[in-house]
C-alpha positions as semicolon CSV with decimal commas, in nm:
position;residue;x (nm);y (nm);z (nm)
1;M;-3,008;-0,612;-1,566
2;P;-2,648;-0,712;-1,510
3;A;-2,527;-1,029;-1,680
4;A;-2,408;-1,163;-1,344
5;G;-2,487;-1,075;-0,986
6;S;-2,784;-1,031;-0,763
7;A;-3,114;-0,906;-0,903
8;N;-3,192;-0,768;-0,555
9;A;-2,872;-0,559;-0,551
10;Y;-2,939;-0,432;-0,903
11;V;-3,295;-0,318;-0,823
12;N;-3,181;-0,162;-0,492
13;R;-2,911;0,034;-0,676
14;V;-3,149;0,158;-0,947
15;L;-3,425;0,259;-0,704
16;S;-3,180;0,432;-0,469
17;A;-3,059;0,662;-0,748
18;A;-3,121;1,033;-0,695
19;A;-3,354;1,053;-0,997
20;V;-3,590;0,805;-0,829
21;T;-3,561;0,916;-0,465
22;Q;-3,620;1,281;-0,562
23;V;-3,972;1,191;-0,673
24;F;-4,045;1,047;-0,328
25;A;-3,867;1,341;-0,159
26;R;-4,099;1,591;-0,328
27;A;-4,403;1,389;-0,224
28;S;-4,296;1,340;0,140
29;G;-4,128;1,677;0,199
30;S;-4,451;1,855;0,291
31;A;-4,504;1,596;0,566
32;G;-4,165;1,683;0,719
33;L;-3,999;1,360;0,608
34;K;-3,668;1,297;0,436
35;V;-3,607;1,003;0,207
36;G;-3,333;0,746;0,256
37;R;-3,266;0,454;0,029
38;M;-3,489;0,193;-0,126
39;D;-3,447;-0,168;-0,013
40;C;-3,588;-0,451;-0,222
41;E;-3,591;-0,825;-0,185
42;K;-3,744;-1,126;-0,357
43;V;-3,696;-0,968;-0,698
44;R;-3,864;-1,179;-0,961
45;V;-3,701;-1,180;-1,304
46;A;-3,864;-1,278;-1,633
47;E;-3,692;-1,266;-1,971
48;G;-3,393;-1,091;-1,812
49;L;-3,594;-0,805;-1,658
50;P;-3,706;-0,748;-1,298
51;I;-4,086;-0,764;-1,297
52;D;-4,184;-0,789;-0,930
53;A;-4,030;-0,728;-0,586
54;F;-4,100;-0,641;-0,224
55;C;-3,959;-0,291;-0,169
56;W;-3,936;-0,051;0,123
57;L;-3,852;0,316;0,121
58;E;-3,660;0,448;0,420
59;L;-3,819;0,766;0,563
60;A;-3,709;0,974;0,861
61;A;-3,813;1,298;1,026
62;K;-3,624;1,603;0,897
């Protein structure tokens, strides 16, 4: 977690990393979908760590 800044932006950045989106890409590839970015809001932070959020994964037809 960054010392300053938005928890939402931090979680979005982490979940949009290739290492994370590749997991979803493997799972959705057989359905003919490609993965975009993750978008999260209402990130709840406890003891300096994100513990809960509403997140959406952007999917589109290949």
